[in-house]
N, C-alpha and C positions, 0 to 999 in steps of 0.2 A: 621229392615225393609228390607234392603239392602241384607241381608242373605237370608230372606224368599224368596225375588224377585230371587236371584240368584238359590236357590233351585228348584223353580219353573221352572226356564229357563232351568236349568240342566235336570229336567226331560220332559220337551217339546223336547229338541233336541235330546235325547235319543230315545225316542217312535217316535219321527218324522224319524230319520234316519232310525230305523227298520221297519218303515211303509212302506218305500222304497221299501224295499225287504224281507218282513215278510215272515217266514216258514209257510208254512199253519199247523196248529196242528191237531192232529187226530180228535178231539171232534168240530164239527161244533157249531156255536153260536145257542143258543136257545133262541129265543125272548120271548117266552111263560115262560121261568124260572124266578120265583118271590120269594118276600119274604125277609126276613132278612137273612144275612151272617155275622157271627161274628168271624172275624179273630184277634186271640189272639197272641200278642207278646210282644218282649221287645225293638222294634225298634221304639224309640221316637225323634230322634234327628240325625243331619249330614246326612251323605251319607246313613247311613242304613234307616233312615226314607225316604229319598228321593226315595230310591230304593221301597221301599213297596208302596209309594203314585204312583209310575210311573206303578207298578205291577197291583195295584186297578184301576188307570184309563184305561188301556188296557184291563183289564177284564170286566169293566162296558162297554166299547164300545161293546163287545160281548155279553154281558148279561145286556141291559140297564134295565131291569125290577127289576133286584136283588138289594136290598138296604143293601151296604156294611157298617159294623159296624166296624171300626178300634179301637179294644180294646186292644190297646197297653199300657203297664204297665212299666213306667221308672225305671231305675235301669241295670248298667253294668252287663253283662253277664246273664242278667234273674234273677238274686238274688232276687229281689222283685216280679217279675212275677211268679216265681215258686211257691211262697209261696201263692199268690193269687190262682193260677191254682190248688194246691193242695186242699186248701178248696172249691173249686168249683167242681171238680172232684169228691171228698168225700160226698158233698152235694147232688150230681146226678143232678149238674147244669153245665155241660160241655160245653164251646164254641162251634160253628160249627166245628173249626179246630184251632190247635195250635201250635205255634212252639217249636219243641224241639230239644235238639243236638243228632246226630246219634251215637249210640254207647250204652253204660250202662245207660246214662241218660234217654234213651227210653226204653231198654230191660228191666232194672233189677227194673224197677218201674211200669211204666203203662203198658207193653206188660205182665209181669209177674202177675200184678194184674188183669189180663183179662179186662181191661178198653178201649183197642183198637180194631179197625175194621182191618181185613187184607185186603191190597189192591193188591193181586196178580193178580186179573182180570184186574185192571188199568194198571198195568205194562205190560201185555202181549199185551192188546189191543192198546196201545200207541208203542210198540216195545221197550220199555225201558230196558228190560233184556239186549239188545246189544247197549243201549247207556248210560249205567252207569257202571264205572268200576266194577268189580267183589268184589274187595276188600272193597268198598262203599257199594255195595249190601250186603254183608256179615254182616256190621254194623246195617243194618236195618232189618234184617232178623232173626227169631228165629230158635230154633233148628229141627223145623218141617217142616221149609221151607216157613213159612209166613211172607210176606214184610208188616211192619207197618207205613211206612211213606215216603215221596217225598223230596228228597233232592233237594235244590234249590242253593247250592254252596259248595265250598271248601274253608277253611280258613287256612291260616299257622298262629301256634301260635309262633313260635320261631324266631320273628324279632326284630333287632335292628335298632331303627330309630334316625336321626340326621341330622344335616345341614351341608353339604359340606364346606360351606364358613366359617363357623364357626370354624371347625375342622382346616381347613387351618390357620384361625388367630391364634389359640392355638398353631399352630405347632404339630398337632396331628394326627394319623391315627386311623382307626377302630380298635379296639383289636381282635386280631383271637383268644384268649382264655381266660378265667377268670381269669388265673395267669397273662396276660399280662394287663388285666384290672386293676388287683389290685395292681401289682407291678410298673406300668407306667402310665396308663392312670389317675386313681384316683389321685393319689398324685399331679400329674402335673395339673389337673383341681382344686382342693382344694387349691393349692399355688395359682391360678389364680383367685380365688375368684367364681368359677363356681361349681355349683353342678354337680357331675360326673355322676350321674344316678337319673333320676326323677320317683317315686315311688308312687301309690295311694294306695287306702283303701285296705280292707283286701283280697278281691279276685284277684284284680291285684298282691298281694304279692305272693299268690298261683301260679299264672301265671308267674311271675319271677321264684319263686322257680323250677316250671317244667323245665325252660330252664337252670336253674342252674345245676339241676340233669343231664339233658340231657348232657350239656357239661362236666361234671364231669365224669359221669358214661359211657357216649357212648351209641349209640342206643341198643346194644343186652342187657347190664346190667339195662338199664332204662326199657326196654319192661319187663325184668325180675320181677321188682317189682309187675308187675300186672299178671304173670304167676306163681309166687312163686318161679323162679329160682335165685332171688337176693333177701337176707335177709334185711329187714328193720333194723336190729340190727347188721349189719355188718361195719367193718372200712371203706368201700367205701360209704355207704349212710352216716355215721357218718361224713366223709368228705364233702358230700355234703351241709349238715347243717353248718359245720363250714366255708366252703367257702360263703354259703349263708349270713351267719352273717357278714362276710367281706365286702360281697357286700352291705348289708343294712349299713353299717358303711359309705360308699359312697354315700349314699341317704339323701334325704331331711327329715328332722326330723318330717316335719307335714304332712306324708304321708297319716296317717289315715284321714285326713280331705280332701283328694283330690279324685277327679275322674280320671278314665283313661284320660279323655280330658284334665282335669286340667296338669296331667303331661305330656302330648303330647304338650299343649301348652309351656310349660316351655322351651321345648326343641326349639320348633319353635321360641321362643323370646330369646334364646341364654343364657337363665338363667341356662340351664342344657344342658349336651353335649348330654346324650343318655336317651332312654326309652324302656323298652322292652313291647313289645304289638301285639297283633296280627294284621293281615294286614287289618282289618277295620279302623287302624289308617291311611290307606293309602286313604279311602273316606273321612275321618276327616280333613286331609291335603288338600286334592283337592277341597272338597265342602265347609267345613265351613272355612276354612283359605285361599282358593284361591291360595294354592301354586304350583307351577310347580315340577313334579317329576324331580330327580336328580340334582335341583338346587336349590329349597325351602324346599325339603325335600329329603331324601336318605335312604337306608337300606342295611342291612347285615344279614347274619342269628347270632343269638345271639352267643355270644362267646363259641367256641369248638364244634358248632353243624353244621359246614359246611359241605353239604353233606346229611344232615337228615332233612327231612321236618314233622314237628310235625303238624298233621293235626286234623281239626274238620269240622263238616258240620252241618248248620241249615237245619232243614226239617220241614216239616207240616204233622200232622197226622189226623186221623179221628176218634175221641171218640166214645165209645158205646153211645147211646142215644144222639148223636149229632143233634142240632135243624137245620133243612133244610137241611138234608143230601145230597138230589139231589144238591143243590147248594154248597155244600161244596165238594162233589164229581167233579163238573164242575171247580171250583177254583184249586183242587187237581191236576186235569188233565191239567190245564191251566200251573202252575207253573214249572211242569216237562219238559216243551218244551224248546227246544233250543231258541225258540222266546223269551218267558219270562225270561228265564236266561241272555240273552242278552241285556234285559231291564234293568233287577235289579242288576247285579254283577258289572258293570263298576261304579254305583253309591254307590253300598255298598263297594267296595273295596276288592272283592272276586273274584276267580275264578269259571265258570261255573261248575256245577256237571255234566251236561249231555254232553258228550264228542262230539257230533254232533253241539254244539255252535259254532260261530264264534270267536273263540279266536285268529286266526290270524289277525283278522281287527284290524290294527293299530288306527283307527277312534274311536274304542270303548274301545279297551284294550291297555291303554298306556304301556310305558316302564316299569312300577312296573310288571303289570299284565305278560308282556312277560317273565321276569325273574323269577317271581313265577311260572308260567307255564312250564318252563324249569326244574326247581327244583322240581317240582310235577311230570314231568314224568320220570326224572333221578335219584332222590335221594332215600336213603332209607326213608320208612313211618313209624312213630310211631304217636301213639294217644296223645291227649291231655288229662290230668287229668282235669283240672278246668272248661274245655268245654264238659265233659261228654262223652268221647270217650271210656275211660279204665276203670274206676270205678264205681261202683254204687252210686247214690245221698246220701245215709248214710254216704259211707266213704269220698265224697268231703265235707260233711257239717262237719264231726267231724275233717277232715284233717284243715279246715279253723281255727278251734279252736287250733290245734295244732300249726299252724305258727303264730296266734296271741301271744301265748304263749311263743313261742319260739323268737319271736321279742322282747317281754319284759325282759326275763330272758337269752336268747342265752346259754341254756343249752342243748347241741346236743345230750348227752346222753338220757336225758328225752324225748327230741323230737323223737328219733329213737325209744325209747321202747313205747311211746304212739302210734306212728303210727304203729308200729309192732302189738300193741293190738287192733287196730282198724281195721286193716287188717284182724286179726282173727274174729272180730267179723262181719265183712261184708262178709266175705267169700273172701276175695281176695286172689288169688293163690290156691283155693282150688277145 
């Protein structure tokens, strides 16, 4: 009960602060607009739910006659939501708008299938062609120049979370490389009776794998996995899997039974030293656990990845046959603005995608956001596998099975061969 009161208070505070100096958005409120607007996402808890509710509240202030249906489906990284969405899209029963990761999660599936409507007119009318980074625009644009979704944020995947006081208590430092973690950090924590790294269910293991891959391969060779210049059966990729196996040996044995929040909670409790998770974990620590950044929780780039920002972006698109298209377009026009993104992202734990947002406002964006923004604007940028940026959904689904099998048998040669076959089957690097 207290948590729900805290979530509502957080929403009220952020919306109230923004209302004092709100940016005027391009589309004026239309009090005549009405009907149902079904918003489909996987944001059902913590900071991400709080952010979504804050957006809906502000939107309904502008469009009071629109009935917003929050059709969120629980499940980390959209694992369950994607299955429900696929069923609905193939049954010609799409929601008014739905959440989708920028990149191949959007382009290789729904855009290629002709199930999305282009939004170029909206981007041009709102001046967004100059308000979004070109690299992000490229991720939501097809080969013919059509834009298919509106980004609401930038997340970082390669983040290692920990509690500073606990590390000091154990006499340890944040490991700079996976070798440091495996040779120093892991054995010291195990000797102290602490789980070195908390890991959750299968998708979080893929999330961990991509950080291990980036740390072992480096940015150029990691990118080569997706453009065909790095062979899946090379010795370097074999080394990724053997390193990943050693990291799993430092993890909790009950990982398949845990959510990412469970793993993050163990770090906060001092039961585990670290967890690798995207920076939505910042929203969880801030909103759910009410912890202060830099004291109750802290962060670093995952081992071996300092200087590289592995990105993903949550976006919303307009499906063909969307019910109440006019309301859906109003929603999309709203969420792309700096005003909306300054409401949403401080609660979600992400950076605004719109570069005119008030990122330098320390009252909105705390120490984590300032650190992440510096890295976003100065680091090498690569895309996340688990979160849809670099590979089509067919590859990701199959790769989850590769990771599950590898976690059970630890056969790196088999894993690389299976991944190579999967890449061929799904067009990776072709």
